[in-house]
N, C-alpha and C positions, 0 to 999 in steps of 0.2 A: 231662859236658861233649862231644857229638857227638864233635868233629874230638880230643880227649884219644881217643876211643877207637875211632877210626880207627883209628890211631898203635896204639896197643892190640893192635888185628884186624890190621893191615898185618904186623906184627912176627910174632906168635905163626904167620899163614898162613906168612911165610918161611919160622919155624922150622918148624910142620904143615903144611907144604898136605894135609892128608890130614881134618884140624879141620871136618867140615861144618859145623859148629855157627857154629865163623867164619866161615864163609865166609856161610848164613846172618846172621850178626848183620850182616855186612856191605854184604851185598844190602839189610839194613832202616837202612841207613847210608845209602847212598849213592840207597835209594828215599823217602826222607826228601830229599833234596837233591833229587830230583826231576831223577838221573844215572841213567832208563829203560838204556839199552841197555848200565850199566856195575851196574846191579840184577841183569838177569834173568844178564850173566854171571853173579854172584856165586851168587843162586840155582839158576841151570843142574846149575852145582859142586856146589854142598852137592846136592841133588835126587840128581847123580850118583853120591856115595861114600855118601849115607842115602838109600837110591829108596823108603824102605819109611816115612818119617817122613814123615806126613798135611801135618804144621808148615810142614814146605820147599817143599811140593808146591802148599798153598797154598798162597804168600809167592810162589812160582812162577808161579800161574797169577793170580793177582795182579799179578803185572808186563807179563805179559803182553797182561792186560786192557787196563793203562795205558796200555803201550805199542797200544794198537789192534788186535793181533797175536788175534784173536778166535776163529780159528779151533782155532792152539798156543791156546789158552785152554781152547777145548771140552775138548780133547785131555787135558787135562790134568787139569781138574775131573769130568771124566767117566772117570779113570782113581781119580780117590777118591775119587769115588761108588763108584763098583766098587768097591772095596777098602775102603770103608769107609759102607756104607752109613744108617746116622745120624749122617751129615756136616751139621749145618744151613747148616752155610758152605760146606760142599761144592755143593750144592743150591744156593744161593746163587748162590756163582760162578757158577755153569751158568747159570743163568738167566738168569745176565746177560747172559754174553756168547754169548748161544743168541739174547735179544732183539736187539742190536746187530749180530745176522748178516740180524737180520726171520727165522727162525724164533718165529714168533711159537707155534706152536703146542705146539712138544716147551717154551719159556721157560716161556708158564704153569701147563705141569706140572712143571717141574722147581720153581718157586716155589711152586707147592700144596704139590708132597714139600719145599720148606725151612718152608713155615706148619705143616704138621702137625708135622714135625722137634721145633720150639722149642715143640709141645705147651701148657701154660699161660701161656706167656711170652710176653706181648702184643709182635705184632711191629707196628703201623700200618704202619710205610715199608713194610713189605711184601706188603699189603695194597692202599693202594696202586697201583700196581706193577702188579698183579694184572689190579690194577681197568684200570688202565687199558691195557692190554695184551686185557685179554676186551672194553673201551668199543670204544677207537679201529680193535684193529686186527683183529677178528678175529665184534664185533658181535654180541659174543653177550650181553647185556643182561642177560640175570638175572646172568651168573658173575658181572657188573661190580656190580650190585645191591650180591647178600650181601656182593661186599668192601669195596665204596661202606663200605657195613653196620658194617662189619665196621673196619677204620676209623677211621670213627666212635665205637664205640662205644669200642674199647680209647685216647681220648682223643687221635688225628690229627685238627688244628685249621686242616686248611687251608678258607680259607668257599666257594672254590668245589666241593669235593666234595657241596656238599650240591646244588647248581646241575646235577651232572655223577650225580646220584641220581636226580635229580627227570625226568632227562631220557632216564634207563635205565626208570622207570616209565612214562615215554609210549609207550616202545617197548614195551615189552612193553604195553599196554593199560590199567595203573593209574591213570594218567594225573587231572587230573583236570579238567571242562572244561568 
């Protein structure tokens, strides 16, 4: 029961305001309820109390993103990937935030890094997002085509993607006449 958990966290934090995990958990509760301002305040407090905790930073970055505070999200996610270069989640958050700011080249590079860090784990959604950035925003049709193919190969099920892939082939000079 989330209401009961919230009360426990509030009592804990009243007695121990330096408890970073309590602030983070209370922030998660507020985030689930759509109380973004309260969630941000809790995540900021948790991060201030334990600045090295990557999970607290990820939660703060995601809350900034949900609040459409993309510049702050870029700073937080940028800090995460600087401190933990192997963080696929950090690169994904950075990519989403850069994309929201229409910084497409940087967003595509961050998505590419997130995909590479995932290794053999299928990432069809990330392939689709970066393909659309390459196709629609950067007009890099070969890169878009490559990611559309990976999306489909990894089980992506959007029927429109096959059409987009063919559109890229035409623009690359591979289309049938």
